C-alpha positions in Angstrom: -22.7 20.6 -27.9 -19.2 21.7 -27.5 -18.3 21.6 -31.1 -19.7 25.1 -32.2 -18.1 26.6 -29.4 -14.6 25.3 -30.0 -15.0 25.8 -34.0 -16.0 29.5 -32.5 -12.7 29.7 -30.6 -10.5 28.5 -33.3 -12.0 31.1 -35.7 -11.5 34.0 -33.0 -7.9 33.0 -32.3 -7.2 32.7 -36.2 -8.2 36.5 -36.3 -6.3 37.5 -33.4 -3.1 35.7 -34.9 -3.5 37.3 -38.6 -5.0 40.9 -37.6 -3.4 41.7 -34.2 -0.9 39.6 -32.9 2.2 40.6 -35.1 1.5 44.8 -34.0 1.1 46.0 -37.5 -2.5 47.2 -36.7 -1.2 48.9 -33.7 1.6 50.7 -35.5 -0.9 51.7 -38.2 -3.0 53.1 -35.4 -0.4 54.9 -33.6 1.1 56.4 -36.7 -2.5 57.6 -37.9 -3.3 59.2 -34.5 0.5 60.7 -34.3 -0.2 62.3 -37.7 -3.6 64.0 -36.2 -1.6 65.4 -33.5 0.8 67.3 -35.2 -2.1 68.0 -38.1 -2.6 71.5 -36.8 1.2 72.5 -37.0 1.6 71.5 -40.4 -1.9 73.1 -41.3 -0.2 76.3 -40.0 2.9 75.7 -42.4 1.2 74.3 -45.5 -2.4 75.8 -45.3 -5.5 73.5 -44.6 -6.0 72.5 -48.2 -2.4 71.3 -49.1 -2.0 69.8 -45.6 -5.2 67.5 -46.3 -3.5 66.5 -49.3 -0.3 65.8 -47.2 -2.3 64.0 -44.5 -4.4 61.5 -47.1 -1.1 60.9 -48.9 0.9 59.9 -45.4 -1.7 57.7 -44.5 -2.1 56.2 -48.0 1.6 55.3 -47.9 1.3 54.2 -44.0 -1.3 51.7 -44.9 0.5 50.4 -48.3 3.8 50.2 -46.1 1.7 48.0 -43.5 0.0 45.4 -46.2 3.6 45.2 -47.8 5.2 44.3 -44.1 2.2 41.8 -43.5 2.8 40.1 -46.7 6.7 39.9 -46.6 7.4 39.4 -42.7 4.0 38.3 -41.1 2.6 36.0 -43.9 5.7 34.0 -44.3 5.9 32.9 -40.8 2.3 32.0 -39.9 1.1 31.5 -43.1 -1.9 33.1 -45.1 -5.6 32.3 -44.1 -8.4 32.9 -46.4 -11.4 34.2 -44.5 -14.8 33.1 -44.7 -17.6 35.6 -45.2 -18.8 35.3 -41.6 -20.7 37.5 -39.2 -17.7 38.4 -37.7 -15.7 39.4 -40.5 -18.7 41.6 -41.5 -19.0 43.3 -38.2 -15.0 43.7 -38.4 -15.3 45.4 -41.9 -18.4 47.5 -40.6 -16.4 49.0 -37.5 -13.3 49.7 -39.9 -15.5 51.7 -42.1 -17.0 53.5 -39.0 -13.5 54.4 -38.0 -11.9 55.4 -41.2 -15.1 57.5 -41.5 -14.7 59.1 -37.8 -11.0 59.5 -38.8 -11.9 61.6 -41.9 -14.6 63.5 -39.8 -11.8 64.4 -36.8 -9.6 65.9 -39.9 -12.3 67.5 -41.4 -13.1 69.4 -38.2 -9.8 70.3 -37.9 -9.5 71.4 -42.0 -12.5 73.7 -41.6 -11.9 75.1 -38.1 -10.5 78.4 -38.1 -7.5 77.8 -36.2 -6.0 79.6 -33.6 -4.3 83.3 -34.9 -1.5 84.7 -32.9 -3.2 88.0 -32.9 -3.5 90.4 -29.5 -7.3 90.4 -29.7 -7.6 86.6 -28.9 -6.4 86.2 -25.3 -9.3 88.9 -24.8 -12.1 86.4 -25.8 -13.4 84.1 -23.3 -13.0 80.5 -24.3 -15.1 79.1 -22.0 -18.4 79.5 -24.2 -17.1 76.7 -26.6 -19.1 73.7 -26.5 -17.3 70.2 -26.5 -20.5 68.4 -27.6 -18.7 67.0 -30.6 -15.7 65.8 -28.7 -17.7 64.3 -26.0 -19.5 62.3 -28.7 -16.5 61.4 -30.3 -15.2 59.8 -27.2 -18.1 57.6 -26.7 -18.3 56.6 -30.6 -14.5 55.7 -30.2 -14.7 54.2 -26.7 -17.9 52.1 -28.2 -16.2 51.0 -31.3 -13.0 50.0 -29.9 -15.0 48.2 -27.2 -17.1 46.3 -29.5 -13.8 45.2 -31.5 -12.3 44.1 -28.4 -15.4 42.0 -27.5 -15.7 40.5 -30.7 -12.1 39.4 -31.2 -11.0 39.0 -27.6 -8.3 41.8 -27.9 -8.6 43.7 -24.6 -5.7 46.0 -25.1 -8.5 47.8 -27.7 -10.8 48.7 -24.8 -8.0 50.6 -23.5 -7.0 51.9 -26.9 -10.6 53.5 -27.3 -11.0 55.4 -24.3 -7.4 56.8 -24.3 -7.9 57.9 -27.6 -11.0 59.5 -26.9 -10.3 61.1 -24.3 -7.0 62.4 -25.7 -8.9 63.9 -28.2 -11.2 65.8 -25.8 -8.0 67.2 -24.0 -6.4 68.1 -27.0 -9.2 70.4 -28.2 -9.7 71.8 -25.0 -6.2 72.9 -24.3 -6.1 74.0 -28.1 -9.3 76.2 -27.1 -7.9 77.1 -23.8 -4.1 77.5 -23.8 -3.4 77.9 -27.4 -1.5 74.6 -27.6 -0.9 74.1 -31.6 0.3 70.5 -31.2 -2.1 68.3 -29.5 0.2 66.8 -26.7 -2.3 64.3 -25.2 -3.2 62.6 -29.0 0.6 62.4 -29.5 0.9 61.0 -25.9 -1.8 58.6 -27.0 -0.5 58.0 -30.1 3.1 57.2 -28.6 1.5 54.6 -26.2 0.0 52.9 -28.9 3.6 52.9 -31.0 5.4 51.7 -28.6 3.2 48.8 -27.7 2.8 48.1 -31.2 6.8 47.9 -31.5 7.1 45.4 -28.5 3.9 43.1 -30.2 6.1 43.3 -33.2 9.5 41.9 -31.7 7.8 39.3 -29.7 5.9 38.4 -32.8 9.2 37.9 -34.3 10.9 36.0 -31.8 7.7 33.4 -31.4 7.3 32.9 -35.2 10.8 32.8 -36.4 11.4 31.9 -40.2 12.4 28.2 -40.7 15.5 29.3 -42.3 16.4 31.3 -39.3 15.8 27.9 -37.3 17.7 25.7 -39.5 
């Protein structure tokens, strides 16, 4: 009776090792949300359309860089695993797709929003009438998705990431509309926390799994 359980544990540990242990996922996540944090600044400099193109280009370069580093650095240390198309893998794929859609949704909201114009008439407008229903929904969705990933793959830090990023985005939008912040500082802080954790995990991974040539 214990064999299926042990096999499930081995499979979960394999997913953890190849997807989360080297910290590259954390680095990708942190960089992506850092892009979102400075998105309003570059939008004012470049305009909405070119800024959107810049964001897509930087995101594509970051993804390619992550895959390249994983291939050149991580795989020689832990090997390459060809994953079977299990239910867990399908769940991961669905979660990734939904997160990508949400990320682009946040960018599109920023792209389509009119922004804060530095005119004298704006401070006279009352910002309290602004509804934050979309941001609260985003908070619940982000927290729920990351919590699902944390539960499925046994990566507890993802619980923290989801709710932290959701709350940071809500706080960023609130301060943008009520205090005139251009840089989304709460989102930048959340992204910085994820980046620092990713760097620590990556350095720990290099020490834990040295190359055989280095051991000789």
